[in-house]
C-alpha positions in Angstrom: 15.9 4.3 6.2 15.0 0.9 7.7 12.3 -1.3 6.2 10.0 -0.3 9.1 10.5 3.4 8.4 9.7 2.9 4.8 6.6 0.8 5.7 5.4 3.6 7.9 6.0 6.1 5.1 3.9 4.0 2.7 1.3 3.4 5.3 0.7 7.0 5.9 0.6 7.9 2.2 -2.0 5.3 1.6 -4.2 6.5 4.4 -3.9 10.1 3.0 -4.9 8.8 -0.4 -7.9 6.9 1.0 -9.3 9.8 3.0 -13.0 10.0 2.4 -15.3 12.9 2.5 -18.3 10.6 3.0 -19.9 10.8 6.6 -19.5 7.8 8.7 -16.5 6.2 6.8 -13.5 5.1 8.8 -10.2 3.5 7.3 -7.9 1.5 9.4 -4.5 0.3 8.2 -1.8 -2.1 9.5 1.7 -2.8 8.1 1.8 -6.5 7.2 5.4 -6.9 6.4 8.4 -4.8 5.4 11.6 -6.2 3.9 14.8 -5.0 2.4 16.4 -6.8 -0.5 19.0 -6.3 -3.1 17.7 -6.7 -6.6 19.4 -8.6 -9.4 20.8 -5.2 -10.6 22.6 -4.8 -7.2 20.3 -1.9 -6.0 18.5 -1.8 -2.8 14.7 -2.3 -2.8 12.0 -2.3 -0.1 9.0 -4.6 -0.3 6.1 -3.3 1.9 2.6 -4.8 2.4 -0.1 -2.7 4.1 -3.6 -4.0 4.8 -6.2 -1.3 4.5 -9.9 -1.7 5.6 -12.8 0.6 5.1 -15.7 0.7 7.5 -18.9 2.6 7.0 -22.0 3.3 9.1 -25.3 1.9 7.7 -27.2 5.1 8.7 -24.5 7.8 9.2 -27.0 10.7 9.5 -29.2 9.2 12.2 -29.0 11.1 15.6 -29.5 7.7 17.4 -26.4 5.6 18.0 -28.6 2.3 17.9 -29.6 3.2 14.3 -25.9 3.4 13.1 -24.4 -0.1 12.5 -20.8 -0.1 11.3 -19.8 -2.8 8.8 -16.7 -3.5 6.8 -17.0 -2.1 3.3 -13.8 -3.6 1.9 -10.5 -5.1 2.9 -7.5 -4.8 0.6 -3.7 -5.5 0.8 -1.5 -2.9 -0.9 1.9 -4.2 -1.9 4.6 -1.6 -2.7 8.1 -2.0 -4.0 10.3 1.1 -3.5 13.7 1.8 -5.2 15.9 4.9 -5.7 17.5 5.9 -8.9 18.3 9.3 -10.6 17.9 10.9 -7.2 14.2 10.0 -7.1 12.1 7.5 -5.4 10.3 5.2 -7.6 7.5 2.8 -6.6 5.5 0.0 -8.0 2.1 -0.5 -6.3 -0.2 -3.6 -6.5 -3.4 -4.2 -4.6 -5.5 -7.2 -4.1 -8.2 -8.6 -1.9 -6.7 -9.5 1.5 -8.3 -12.9 1.1 -6.6 -13.5 -2.4 -5.4 -16.9 -3.3 -1.8 -18.2 -2.8 -1.4 -18.2 -6.6 -2.4 -14.6 -6.9 -0.1 -13.6 -4.0 2.8 -15.5 -5.7 2.2 -13.7 -9.0 2.1 -10.3 -7.1 5.4 -11.2 -5.3 7.0 -12.1 -8.7 5.8 -8.8 -10.2 7.2 -6.8 -7.3 10.6 -8.6 -7.4 10.8 -7.9 -11.2 10.7 -4.1 -10.6 13.8 -2.1 -11.5 14.6 1.4 -11.0 16.9 2.3 -14.1 19.5 5.0 -14.2 19.0 7.2 -17.2 21.2 9.7 -18.9 19.9 13.3 -19.0 18.8 14.7 -22.4 21.3 17.0 -24.0 20.0 20.5 -24.5 
């Protein structure tokens, strides 16, 4: 698919994984970017970044709305690189604080670009 279609797939997968059974917890996510690139091995890869924020009520069991104040619990950016090989989808996932330093973001980008989905030979039986 397109980079945006892949980003929407990753976004929904992350929201499903971050579902909470706690009362008063809400997750919000946004696709930050989605890019298609050809790796050094000639294969197609998608690099996707999704920002996920968690909000929680200070007093979720209170019947009075004025007693419940929502605040941000955490704010993370999930970076995923997708590649296909052996008829399967492979992914490398990294996460960091959304407010990470430029140096940390450069390192995460380098790690994502180093990801390779290798072709393997099936084992003889």
